[in-house]
N, C-alpha and C positions, 0 to 999 in steps of 0.2 A: 224558244231557245231550247235546244237539246240538253239533256242532264249532264253529258260530258262537256258541253260548251259552258253551262253554268258553273260546273265544278272548276273548270280551267279559269274562268272569270274570276272566281272567288279566290282561287289560289294566287292568281296574278294581284289581285287586290291585297291580299294578306302579305304578300312579299314586299309590294310597294309601300304598304303602310309601315312595315319595319323599317324599310330603307329611308322613309321620310321622317321618321320619328326625331332624328337629330336636328331637323329643321323646324321641328315643332308644327308639322303639317300632317294632315290626314287624308286619306283618299275620301272624297265625297262621293264620287260617282265613277264607274268605269264601264266603258263599253267597247267591245271588239266586234267589229263588222267587217264582212268580206267587201273587197273593192277590186274586181278583177282578180288578178294573179297575187295580189297582197291584201293585207288587212289594214284597217284604220283603228288605231287604238287611241281612244278618247278618254282622257283622265281629267276629272275635276278635283282639284286640291284646295283645301281650305284650313285655316288655322285649327290646330288640335285643342278644341275646348271641350271639356267633359260634360255630359248631360247632368251629372250628379255634382254635389258640393254645394258651398254657400252660394247665396244670391249673387249674381253679377250685377254690379250697379254702375259700372264704367265702360265707356266705349272700347272695343277691341280694334288695334290697328287692322286695316284690310290688308289682303295679300296684294303685295305691289308686284311690278313686272320683274324686278330683280329676284324676288323670291320664286316667282314662276320660272324664271330662267334657270335658277338653281335647282328647282324640282325637276325640270325638264332633263337636265344633266344626270340626275340622280336616277330618275326613271328610265332613261334611255340605257345608262350603264347597267342598271339592274335587268332590263330586257335582254340586253346583248350578252351578259355574262351568265345568264341562266338559260334553261331550256324552256322557259314560260312561253315563248312564241314559236318555238320549234325553228324549222329552217326556213320558213315563209317569210318573205319581205313584208314589212310594215311601214306604215306612216304613223308617227306620233304627234297627237295634239294634246297639249296640257294648258288648261286655263283655270280660272277661279270662277265659283258661282256668280252668275249676274245678279242685278237687283230684280230681275223677273222671275227668279227662282223662288217658289212658295217656301215659307218657313214650315218645316214638318217635323222638327224635334226640338226638345229643350236647348240644345246647343246653338240651333240657329237663331232662337230668340235672345240667348246670351250673347251671341256674337253681334247682334244688331242693336244692343243697349244705346239709347240716345237717339235712334232713327224713328222716323215716322212709320207707322204700320196701320194697314186696314185689315181688320179680322171680321170674316163672316161668322155669324152664329146660327145654329139651327134654331127655328122658332123666335128668332129676336132680330132687331136691326142690327146691321153691321156697326162696328165701332171702330173709329179711327183715332189714334193718340200716338204720343211719343212713349217709347219702351224705357221705363224709368228703372226696372229691375227685372230680373228673370232667374228662376231657380228650377229645380227638378220638378216642381208641381205646377207651377204656372207663371203667369207674366203680370206685371203691373204696368199700366199705361197712365200717362197724363193726357186727359182728354179735355180739349176746349170746346165749352158749350156755345150755343148759339148767340149769346151775349158777351162773348169773350171770357167767361168765367171758367176756371180750370178746376178739375177734380181728378183725383187718382181712382181708377178702375182697376180692379184685380180680377183676372180669369184664370180658371184652371185650364190646362191644355184639353181636357175632355170637353169643355165648353167651347173651344176654338174650332171652326170650321177651316176654311182657307185663310191663311194669313200672308199678305203681300207687302213688301216694302214700298212705300211711296216715294218716288223720285222728287227731290227738292232741288229747286234752281237757285235758291238763296240760302245763305249760311244762317244757322240758328243764331239768334241774337243780333243780327245785322239787319239794317234797312236794306230794302231791295234796290235803292238808288245808289249805294256804295259800288264803286266800280273796282275798287282794289287795284287800280293803275296807278304807278307813281308818275314823276314828271318826265322819266326818259322813256315811257310808254310800255315799260315792262310790268308785268303782274306781279303782285306781292305773293310770296309764299305764305299759304295759311297754316 
């Protein structure tokens, strides 16, 4: 990526971040890629959770489709009302980070309190546990041992290698045999 292209991308990210602030969202990632005579603008948005501050110990609401739609309108207006994209046509794609995106900063751990995570560590076995709390310095996990005993394990971010959310197909605290379907065949809202 050229210096001018990088500078333009940074300028776009800054402008979009300012416009998304009222929605309490931040630009998590931004790419502008050529596609024939137009460009594809891909924007990942997420809740604006600071890296600093007191430990987060409660789950954060995920970015839902309505919020992505609101963000798409704000971003589209920002790109159309400014000279950020120049005169070239573009296709806008807005989404939120998926569960396959690794956790790379304190705000990512803070956003995922309550979720199961697997963390690789240099020179040690990987650890898998539920995020109990996260702050600017590290993360605390509730780890289940081989015999079902649980213990809390605290790691600094310097100790963490790759950290990935583990997808769970049953709700925490529910038996896997629960179907959450009522008599009319409709699923219950959780």
